[in-house]
N, C-alpha and C positions, 0 to 999 in steps of 0.2 A: 092083779093083772098088770099089763104093760100100759104105760101112758107117758106122754111127753110133759104134761103139766099136772101139778099137784091136784088141782080142782077136778080133774077127770077121774080121780079115784073115788069121788062121791057118787053114790048110786043115783041113776037118773030118777028125776022126780023128787029127790031129796035136797033139802037146803044145805045139809051138812052131814058129815060122817066122822067116824073116829076109828082109831086102831089102838090096841093095848098090847103090852108085852110085860110079862113078869120075869124078872131077872133074879137069879139066886145071888145072895151075898155071902159074906163070910159067916154071918149069923143066920142059920137055917130058919130061925123063928121070925126073922124080919126080912122077907124078900122085898125087892124093889119093883114097884108097879109104875110103868111109864105109859102115859096116855097122850095121844095127839088128836086134836079135833081139827077138822079141815072144813072151811066154808066154801061152798061151791061158787058163790057169787064173785068173790074177789080172789079166791085161791089162797087166802091167808090161813095161818095155822096158830093154834094155841097149845101150850104144853102143860101137863100136870105130872107131878112126881108124888106118888103115894097120895093122890087126891088133892094135893096143894098146887095152885098155879105156880109155874116156874118158867124162866126164860130158857131159850135154846142153849145158850152157853153153859148154863148150870147143868142141863141135861147131858150135854156132851162131856162135861167134866166128870160127872158121876159115872157115865158109861165107860169113860177112859179108865177110871179107877177100878172098874170091874173087869177091864181087859176086853171090852166089847169094841170091835173095830169094823163097822159096817162098810167102810171103804176098802177094807183088806179083802181081796178076792180069795186069799187062802183061808179066810175065816167065814166069809159070807159071799157066796157065788150065785148071784141072780142069773136066771136063764138068759136074759138079754145081754149079759156080759161074758158069756162063755168064750166067744171069739176073742175078746180083749184079753181074757186070761190065757188063751192058747198062744197069743202073740208075745207074752211077757218073756223077757230075757232071763237066763239063769241067774244073773245077778239080782234082777228085780224079784224073781220068785224066792230067792234066798232071803232077801230083805223082808218081803211080805210074810214069809214063814216065821222069821225071827220075831216079827211084830205080833204074830198070832200066838207065840209060845211064851209062857212065863210073864204075862202082863207087859210085853214089849221090852222087858229088861235086857234080854239077849240082843235085841235090835239096837237098843241104846248103847250097849257095850260095843257092838260091831260098828255102829255109827261113830262112837268115840275113837275106836281104833282107826277107822278110815280117816277121820279128821286129823288124828295124830299122824297117820301116814302122810296125809296131804301136808300137814305141818312140817313133818320130817323132809318131805320132798321140797317144800318151800324153803326150809332151812338149808337143805343140800344145795338148792339153786342159789340161795343167798350166800352160802359158804363159797360155792364155786364162783359166784359173781365177786364176792369180796376177795377171794383168793386171786382172781384175775386182776382185781383192782389193786391188791397188795403187790402183785408182780409188776403191774404197770407202774405203781408208785415207786417200787424198788428200782426199776429201770430209770424212771424219772429222777429218783434220788441219786442213782449212780451218775446220771448225766449232770445233776446239780453238783455232786461231789467233785466231778471232773472240772466243772466250771469254777467251783470254789478253789480247787487246787490251782487251776490256771490263774484265777484272780489273786490267790495268795502268792503264787510265784511272781506274778506281775508286780504286786505290791512290794515284794522282796527286792525285785530288780529295780523298781523305782526308788526304793529306800537306798539301795546300794548306789544307784546313779546320783541321788541327792547327796549322799555322803561323799561320793567321789568328786562331785561338783564343789562341795565345801572344802575338800582336801586339795583340790587342784591349785588354788592360789598358794597354799602352803608348799605344795610340791614344786610349783614354779619358783617360789621364793628360795626353797632349799637348793633347787637347780641353779638359780642365779647366784646364790651365795657361794656354791661350789665353784662356779665359773669365776666369780670375783676373787676367791682365794687363789684359784689356779692362775688367773691373770696377775694377781699381786705377786705370786711367787715368780712368774715368768718375768715381770717387770723388774723384780729384784735381781734376777739372774742377768737380765739385759743391762741393768745399771752397772753391775759388777763387771760385765764384759766390756762396757763402754769405758769404765775406769781403767781396766787392763789395757784396752786398745789405745786409750789416750796416753797411758804411760809408755806403751810401746812406740806410739807415734812421736812422743817427745824424744825417745831414744834414737829414732831414725830421722828426726827433723834436721839436725845439723848436717849430716852427710847429704841429705836430700837438698838442703839449701845450697850446699857447696856444688852439688851436681847441677842444680838449677843455674847457678852463676856461671859454671863452666859451659853449660849448654847455651846460656845467653851469649857468652863471649864467642863461642864457636859459631853461633848463628850470625852474630855481628860480623865475624871474620869471613864467614861464608858469603854473607851478603856483599861485603866489600870485594871479595874475590870474584864473585859473579859480575859485579859492576865493572871490574877491571877486565874481565874476560869479554864482557859485552863491548867495551871500548876497543880492546885488541881485535876482536872479531870484526868490528866496523872498519878499523884501519886495514885489516887483512883484505877485506872485501874491496876497499878503495884501491889497495895496491894491486890486487888481482885484476881489477878493471883497467888500471893504468898499464899493467904488464901486457894485458891483452891488446890494448891500443898500440903499445910500442911494438909488439910482435907483429901486428897487422901492418904497421908502417914498414917494418923490416922486410916482411914478405913482399911488399909492394916495391921496395927499393931493389931487392934481389931480382924481381921480375923485370924491372926496368933495365937493370944491369945486363941481364941476359939478352934482352932485346937489342941493347946497344952493341953488344958483342956480335950478335948475329948481323947487324947492319954493317959492322966494321969488316967483316969477312967478305 
């Protein structure tokens, strides 16, 4: 019958009850007898296997070995679980059917395949994740390679700059040395030119001295002439003044003479 508690399966008025089931085994001569005793007072149960006391776990193990699956609705369908059976999905029905066939070997194979499929899916996700990670690392590596190239280029330029700084004093020395040689040659040419000009100067010195003496004499003579001219010019001025005075006096005398003539008439 139907009951919510194990103790309710005991007939009213009885302290306990039991149920037995005989299961066929691989050896027809040795069937398996499973007995369950139920006590009404506390709802406890005790189990016996072929008349020997046994715990529930051992009973479940032996039943599993025989392919008995009381919780599989495809193998054992109580009336009160018909609705539950009708609500099962196709996938659940397939799994329960596999459990009921061939001592659950087919279900184990199917379960193994599903687990492998899940593992493959996990591996695919892991591969996709690692592929994305690899691509990301590649991009990061490319960025790092560019950074390394820039760093190496910078190091190269710094090395070249250091070498140039070390060479700069030498270059300046070579430049100064070239200037010194050029100045030395120029000084040599200048000295030779001075010697030539001094020789030329000696050649022209005597005529020049003569010219200077003549010029000095001319200047002296000119100076004396100018002094004489200044004296003569002073005398001429005095004479002009005196002449003007005499002319004035003459004019006055002529005027007086004319007046006297006019009076005599």
